[in-house]
C-alpha positions as a LaTeX table, in Angstrom:
\begin{tabular}{lrrr}
\hline
Residue & $x$ (\AA) & $y$ (\AA) & $z$ (\AA) \\
\hline
Met1 & 176.81 & 149.84 & 112.57 \\
Thr2 & 176.35 & 151.94 & 115.40 \\
Val3 & 179.92 & 154.11 & 116.11 \\
Tyr4 & 181.60 & 154.70 & 119.34 \\
Glu5 & 184.05 & 157.82 & 119.96 \\
Phe6 & 186.35 & 157.53 & 122.80 \\
Pro7 & 188.52 & 160.71 & 123.58 \\
Leu8 & 192.00 & 160.33 & 124.69 \\
Ser9 & 192.77 & 164.15 & 125.54 \\
Glu10 & 190.98 & 166.67 & 127.37 \\
Arg11 & 190.64 & 168.92 & 124.51 \\
Ile12 & 188.95 & 166.47 & 122.35 \\
Arg13 & 186.77 & 165.43 & 124.94 \\
Thr14 & 185.69 & 169.18 & 125.45 \\
Trp15 & 185.84 & 169.83 & 121.97 \\
Leu16 & 182.98 & 166.38 & 121.28 \\
Arg17 & 181.11 & 168.03 & 123.93 \\
Leu18 & 180.55 & 170.90 & 122.43 \\
Glu19 & 179.99 & 169.76 & 118.87 \\
Asp20 & 176.90 & 167.40 & 121.21 \\
Leu21 & 175.61 & 170.58 & 122.80 \\
Phe22 & 175.63 & 172.83 & 119.35 \\
Glu23 & 173.95 & 169.76 & 117.73 \\
Lys24 & 171.27 & 169.56 & 120.44 \\
Ala25 & 170.38 & 173.44 & 120.55 \\
Ser26 & 170.58 & 174.21 & 116.95 \\
Phe27 & 167.93 & 171.43 & 116.72 \\
Phe28 & 165.47 & 172.31 & 119.60 \\
Ala29 & 166.02 & 176.24 & 118.01 \\
Arg30 & 164.60 & 175.21 & 114.87 \\
Ala31 & 161.33 & 173.54 & 116.21 \\
Glu32 & 158.55 & 175.48 & 116.82 \\
Asp33 & 157.07 & 174.57 & 119.97 \\
Ala34 & 157.47 & 176.23 & 123.32 \\
Arg35 & 159.15 & 172.68 & 125.11 \\
Ser36 & 161.77 & 172.62 & 122.46 \\
His37 & 162.98 & 176.42 & 122.81 \\
His38 & 163.54 & 175.46 & 126.26 \\
Ala39 & 165.86 & 172.57 & 125.66 \\
Ala40 & 167.51 & 174.70 & 122.89 \\
Leu41 & 167.95 & 177.59 & 125.79 \\
Leu42 & 169.08 & 175.13 & 128.38 \\
Gly43 & 171.52 & 174.06 & 125.83 \\
Ile44 & 172.87 & 177.10 & 125.52 \\
Phe45 & 173.28 & 177.70 & 129.21 \\
Glu46 & 175.65 & 173.83 & 128.92 \\
Ile47 & 177.41 & 175.43 & 126.06 \\
Val48 & 178.27 & 178.35 & 128.06 \\
Asp49 & 179.38 & 176.42 & 130.85 \\
Val50 & 181.47 & 174.12 & 129.19 \\
Thr51 & 183.48 & 177.54 & 127.57 \\
Thr52 & 184.90 & 179.03 & 130.71 \\
Arg53 & 188.06 & 177.83 & 130.25 \\
Ser54 & 189.92 & 181.44 & 129.07 \\
Glu55 & 192.69 & 179.36 & 127.01 \\
Met56 & 189.61 & 177.58 & 124.60 \\
Lys57 & 189.67 & 180.27 & 122.23 \\
Ser58 & 193.73 & 180.37 & 121.61 \\
Glu59 & 193.53 & 176.57 & 121.70 \\
Leu60 & 190.93 & 176.33 & 118.56 \\
Ile61 & 193.28 & 179.48 & 116.78 \\
Gln62 & 196.47 & 177.02 & 117.58 \\
Glu63 & 195.05 & 173.86 & 116.33 \\
Leu64 & 193.32 & 175.43 & 113.18 \\
Asp65 & 196.56 & 177.55 & 112.00 \\
Arg66 & 198.69 & 174.18 & 112.49 \\
Gln67 & 196.11 & 172.04 & 110.29 \\
Lys68 & 196.24 & 174.93 & 108.07 \\
Asn69 & 200.15 & 174.92 & 107.25 \\
Thr70 & 200.16 & 170.82 & 107.21 \\
Leu71 & 197.53 & 170.80 & 104.34 \\
Glu72 & 199.15 & 173.67 & 102.79 \\
Gly73 & 202.49 & 171.47 & 102.44 \\
Leu74 & 200.05 & 169.23 & 100.68 \\
Arg75 & 199.82 & 171.47 & 97.56 \\
Ala76 & 202.38 & 170.46 & 95.61 \\
Asn77 & 201.51 & 166.72 & 96.14 \\
Pro78 & 199.63 & 165.15 & 92.67 \\
Ala79 & 198.16 & 162.31 & 94.82 \\
Val80 & 196.08 & 164.52 & 96.57 \\
Asp81 & 192.95 & 165.41 & 95.69 \\
Ser82 & 193.18 & 169.50 & 94.70 \\
Thr83 & 189.19 & 170.51 & 95.13 \\
Arg84 & 188.74 & 168.59 & 98.04 \\
Leu85 & 192.08 & 170.25 & 99.59 \\
Asn86 & 190.82 & 173.53 & 98.92 \\
Glu87 & 187.56 & 173.22 & 100.54 \\
Ile88 & 188.69 & 172.27 & 104.03 \\
Leu89 & 190.72 & 174.77 & 103.71 \\
Ala90 & 188.47 & 177.58 & 102.98 \\
Arg91 & 186.51 & 176.04 & 105.69 \\
Ile92 & 189.71 & 176.24 & 107.92 \\
Ser93 & 190.08 & 180.04 & 106.88 \\
Ala94 & 186.53 & 180.85 & 107.73 \\
Ala95 & 186.83 & 179.47 & 110.61 \\
Leu96 & 190.12 & 181.60 & 111.64 \\
Thr97 & 188.37 & 184.70 & 110.26 \\
Asp98 & 185.41 & 183.91 & 112.35 \\
Val99 & 186.69 & 182.98 & 115.86 \\
His100 & 189.73 & 185.88 & 115.55 \\
Ala101 & 186.69 & 188.28 & 115.55 \\
Met102 & 185.18 & 186.74 & 118.48 \\
Thr103 & 185.63 & 189.73 & 121.22 \\
Gly104 & 185.48 & 189.53 & 125.07 \\
Lys105 & 185.06 & 186.43 & 127.05 \\
Ile106 & 183.17 & 183.26 & 125.58 \\
Gly107 & 179.44 & 183.65 & 126.45 \\
Gln108 & 179.63 & 186.45 & 128.53 \\
His109 & 176.73 & 188.02 & 126.42 \\
Val110 & 174.51 & 185.06 & 128.36 \\
Arg111 & 176.21 & 186.00 & 131.65 \\
Asp112 & 175.80 & 189.43 & 131.56 \\
Asn113 & 172.32 & 189.30 & 130.91 \\
Glu114 & 170.29 & 188.86 & 134.23 \\
Trp115 & 166.70 & 187.50 & 132.99 \\
Leu116 & 168.47 & 184.75 & 131.46 \\
Ala117 & 170.67 & 184.28 & 134.57 \\
Gly118 & 167.58 & 184.25 & 136.42 \\
Ile119 & 166.49 & 181.67 & 134.59 \\
Lys120 & 169.84 & 179.34 & 134.88 \\
Gly121 & 169.61 & 179.57 & 138.22 \\
Arg122 & 166.36 & 177.92 & 138.66 \\
Ala123 & 166.75 & 175.50 & 136.07 \\
Val124 & 169.36 & 173.71 & 137.92 \\
Ile125 & 166.30 & 172.84 & 140.38 \\
Pro126 & 164.43 & 169.71 & 139.45 \\
Gly127 & 161.18 & 171.29 & 138.38 \\
Gly128 & 162.11 & 174.84 & 139.06 \\
Ala129 & 161.27 & 176.49 & 135.73 \\
Cys130 & 157.30 & 175.92 & 136.35 \\
Ser131 & 155.37 & 178.77 & 135.78 \\
Phe132 & 154.48 & 179.41 & 139.06 \\
Asp133 & 158.34 & 180.26 & 140.01 \\
Leu134 & 159.28 & 181.77 & 136.76 \\
Pro135 & 156.04 & 183.88 & 135.54 \\
Val136 & 158.33 & 186.01 & 133.34 \\
Tyr137 & 159.69 & 182.91 & 131.45 \\
His138 & 156.33 & 181.28 & 131.24 \\
Phe139 & 155.17 & 184.39 & 129.61 \\
Trp140 & 158.00 & 184.23 & 127.26 \\
Leu141 & 157.49 & 180.50 & 126.48 \\
Asn142 & 153.88 & 181.41 & 125.01 \\
Gln143 & 154.89 & 184.29 & 122.75 \\
Ser144 & 155.13 & 183.30 & 119.19 \\
Ala145 & 157.28 & 180.54 & 117.97 \\
Val146 & 158.77 & 183.19 & 115.30 \\
Arg147 & 159.96 & 185.65 & 118.76 \\
Arg148 & 161.46 & 182.98 & 120.42 \\
His149 & 163.78 & 181.67 & 117.67 \\
Ala150 & 164.58 & 184.81 & 116.94 \\
Asp151 & 165.47 & 185.55 & 120.86 \\
Leu152 & 167.41 & 181.83 & 120.57 \\
Met153 & 169.43 & 182.51 & 117.79 \\
Glu154 & 170.18 & 186.16 & 119.27 \\
Trp155 & 172.01 & 184.19 & 122.31 \\
Leu156 & 173.32 & 181.57 & 120.02 \\
Asn157 & 175.23 & 182.89 & 117.38 \\
Pro158 & 177.70 & 184.44 & 118.81 \\
Leu159 & 178.95 & 181.40 & 119.80 \\
Leu160 & 178.80 & 179.90 & 116.55 \\
Pro161 & 182.49 & 180.54 & 115.41 \\
Leu162 & 182.97 & 178.17 & 118.17 \\
Lys163 & 181.12 & 175.35 & 116.77 \\
Ser164 & 182.72 & 176.18 & 112.84 \\
Ala165 & 185.85 & 175.73 & 114.48 \\
Val166 & 185.07 & 172.55 & 115.97 \\
Asp167 & 183.13 & 171.09 & 113.23 \\
Val168 & 186.55 & 171.79 & 111.04 \\
Ile169 & 188.51 & 170.33 & 113.61 \\
Leu170 & 187.01 & 167.34 & 114.26 \\
Arg171 & 186.19 & 166.52 & 110.56 \\
Ile172 & 189.88 & 166.54 & 109.99 \\
Leu173 & 190.28 & 164.10 & 113.10 \\
Arg174 & 187.94 & 161.62 & 112.05 \\
Glu175 & 188.89 & 161.25 & 108.43 \\
Ser176 & 192.80 & 161.44 & 109.37 \\
Gly177 & 191.96 & 157.37 & 110.93 \\
His178 & 193.31 & 154.30 & 109.88 \\
Leu179 & 190.89 & 151.48 & 110.05 \\
Ser180 & 191.35 & 147.90 & 111.54 \\
Arg181 & 189.33 & 145.06 & 111.44 \\
His182 & 189.06 & 142.93 & 115.02 \\
Ala183 & 187.03 & 140.37 & 117.10 \\
Ala184 & 186.71 & 140.32 & 121.01 \\
Leu185 & 187.15 & 136.81 & 121.83 \\
Gln186 & 184.08 & 136.74 & 124.73 \\
Gly187 & 183.58 & 140.07 & 124.87 \\
Ser188 & 187.19 & 141.26 & 125.97 \\
Phe189 & 190.18 & 142.58 & 123.60 \\
Gln190 & 193.42 & 143.84 & 124.05 \\
Leu191 & 195.95 & 145.58 & 121.89 \\
Met192 & 199.54 & 146.15 & 122.24 \\
Leu193 & 199.85 & 149.69 & 121.41 \\
Gly194 & 204.01 & 149.62 & 120.35 \\
Gly195 & 204.22 & 153.41 & 120.73 \\
Arg196 & 201.35 & 154.17 & 118.40 \\
Thr197 & 199.65 & 157.62 & 119.83 \\
Ala198 & 196.03 & 158.34 & 118.78 \\
His199 & 193.52 & 161.38 & 120.02 \\
Leu200 & 190.35 & 159.71 & 119.08 \\
Leu201 & 189.15 & 155.93 & 118.96 \\
Arg202 & 186.29 & 154.99 & 116.89 \\
Val203 & 184.66 & 151.92 & 116.98 \\
Ala204 & 182.02 & 150.32 & 115.20 \\
Leu205 & 179.99 & 147.23 & 115.60 \\
Asp206 & 176.60 & 145.63 & 114.51 \\
Ala207 & 175.86 & 143.78 & 118.00 \\
Pro208 & 173.78 & 144.20 & 121.01 \\
Cys209 & 176.36 & 145.15 & 123.34 \\
Ala210 & 178.45 & 148.22 & 123.75 \\
Pro211 & 182.45 & 148.98 & 124.18 \\
Glu212 & 184.24 & 150.02 & 127.44 \\
Val213 & 187.56 & 151.53 & 126.40 \\
Ser214 & 190.24 & 151.65 & 128.89 \\
Ala215 & 193.60 & 152.84 & 127.41 \\
Asn216 & 197.12 & 154.36 & 128.61 \\
Lys217 & 200.33 & 154.70 & 126.34 \\
Tyr218 & 201.35 & 150.79 & 126.13 \\
Ala219 & 198.19 & 149.19 & 125.48 \\
Leu220 & 193.89 & 149.07 & 124.56 \\
Asn221 & 191.48 & 147.40 & 126.53 \\
Ile222 & 187.95 & 146.95 & 125.29 \\
Arg223 & 185.20 & 145.11 & 127.17 \\
Phe224 & 182.19 & 144.59 & 125.44 \\
Leu225 & 178.80 & 145.02 & 127.81 \\
Thr226 & 175.36 & 143.58 & 127.40 \\
Pro227 & 173.28 & 146.70 & 128.09 \\
Glu228 & 170.25 & 145.77 & 130.67 \\
Thr229 & 167.45 & 148.54 & 130.88 \\
Ser230 & 166.72 & 147.05 & 134.48 \\
Gln231 & 169.70 & 146.31 & 136.33 \\
Lys232 & 173.81 & 146.51 & 135.47 \\
Pro233 & 175.25 & 146.41 & 132.20 \\
Arg234 & 177.08 & 142.15 & 132.19 \\
Pro235 & 179.92 & 141.35 & 130.25 \\
Cys236 & 179.18 & 139.65 & 126.86 \\
Asp237 & 179.86 & 136.36 & 126.73 \\
Gln238 & 180.24 & 135.81 & 122.67 \\
Asp239 & 182.74 & 136.62 & 120.09 \\
Val240 & 182.44 & 140.44 & 118.95 \\
Asp241 & 183.26 & 141.58 & 115.69 \\
Phe242 & 184.00 & 145.02 & 115.51 \\
Glu243 & 185.96 & 147.95 & 113.69 \\
Leu244 & 188.75 & 149.69 & 114.89 \\
Thr245 & 189.81 & 153.66 & 113.98 \\
Phe246 & 192.92 & 155.33 & 115.69 \\
Cys247 & 192.35 & 159.31 & 114.95 \\
Ser248 & 194.85 & 161.94 & 115.47 \\
Leu249 & 195.50 & 165.23 & 114.53 \\
\hline
\end{tabular}
């Protein structure tokens, strides 16, 4: 089944974007070819851009602390798997330690690097990172894969505490979900929320269509669309069975 996730708050939206960017940057950094390492560097630039808000670090610390205190209160519950609980608490503690250890403004080491700033300024222009525009960057791309990987990790490693924190929080969020099964008649579905709140919606289905979600504090509306690569997606005209999960921190 294909799973679609829809954040219902700005914080969750930002953390999902960071998760995606870290996965892409790490994936391309592990490769050995120059084009992959170029993609990894662009991913690092995007991570730095997403983390410009000064309160991001404090928000992550506050959420990790809140989750740690909540989970610590479950130790005496005999219905809780103590091994799994200890594992999650250990990950939270490690993430807290790493985030607290971050000094200065997030990503400042990338912003202060004039060589990287020159590449970033050209990379936003279509085709702007060609060899004739950035010969020094072309030289770097033609160094050994080992050298390029070492440089990429030098720029990425100071940001990885954010990845650990986001990974822990999003894992807790996803595992908090309560799954229910529904059917969208003629591709449309509405659910009155009745005071129910969520930070993340997950929609899973095995059908040739994709969900479009809109929600407020009163109702959830899902419209299923049939993707068309050559034209605008059209509404699905058949019943769609799907799984819906409300996740909250």
